[in-house]
C-alpha positions in Angstrom: 34.2 -58.3 38.4 33.6 -55.3 40.6 34.8 -51.7 40.9 37.1 -50.3 43.3 38.2 -46.8 44.0 41.4 -45.7 45.0 42.7 -42.3 46.6 45.9 -41.7 46.7 48.0 -38.8 48.5 51.2 -37.5 46.9 55.0 -37.0 48.1 58.4 -36.8 46.9 56.9 -34.6 44.2 60.2 -34.0 42.2 60.2 -37.9 41.9 57.0 -37.7 41.4 57.3 -35.5 38.3 60.4 -37.5 37.1 58.3 -40.8 36.9 54.9 -39.5 36.0 55.2 -40.0 31.8 55.9 -43.8 32.6 53.0 -43.7 35.4 50.6 -42.1 33.2 51.6 -44.8 29.9 50.7 -47.3 32.4 47.8 -45.9 33.3 46.7 -45.9 29.7 47.6 -49.6 29.3 45.4 -50.5 32.1 42.7 -48.9 30.3 43.1 -50.6 27.0 42.9 -53.4 28.9 39.4 -52.7 30.8 41.2 -52.4 34.2 41.0 -48.9 34.7 38.1 -47.2 34.1 39.0 -43.4 34.9 41.8 -41.9 36.9 43.0 -38.1 37.6 44.6 -36.0 40.1 42.9 -33.7 42.2 42.8 -30.0 41.2 45.1 -29.0 43.9 47.7 -31.9 43.0 47.9 -33.2 46.2 46.9 -36.5 45.1 44.6 -38.8 42.8 41.3 -40.7 42.2 41.3 -43.8 40.3 38.7 -46.2 39.5 39.5 -49.8 38.8 37.7 -52.9 37.4 38.9 -56.0 39.1 38.5 -59.4 40.2 38.9 -58.3 44.3 41.1 -55.9 46.2 44.1 -58.7 45.8 44.5 -57.3 42.1 44.0 -53.8 42.3 46.9 -54.4 44.7 49.0 -56.3 42.1 48.2 -53.5 39.2 49.5 -50.8 42.0 52.7 -52.9 42.7 53.3 -52.8 38.6 52.9 -49.1 38.8 55.9 -47.1 38.1 54.8 -44.7 40.7 54.8 -47.7 43.4 58.8 -48.3 42.6 59.4 -44.5 42.9 57.8 -44.4 46.6 55.9 -41.3 45.4 52.2 -41.9 47.0 50.4 -43.1 50.2 47.0 -45.0 49.7 44.7 -43.1 51.7 41.7 -45.1 51.0 40.9 -48.8 48.5 37.1 -49.4 48.8 35.3 -51.4 46.7 32.6 -49.6 45.1 28.6 -49.9 43.8 28.1 -47.2 41.5 24.4 -46.7 40.5 24.7 -44.4 37.8 27.3 -44.9 34.8 
């Protein structure tokens, strides 16, 4: 397993806020499954950073495909990169 950092920028803000409860519930499910390490919006609420534990980037893309935010088209992927943390 590897860690992946995903940086998103938000768009369609009114729609995003409608879908946010379902998105956050989905994130809780991923956290419980051990697939999500941490996630949260930037302080200015223009985007978010998420850290996943996955076999590869394709698995992260599959995780994203099932996210309610994806169907609602409320974000753009700015960056998806494998990450090697050196501290917990």
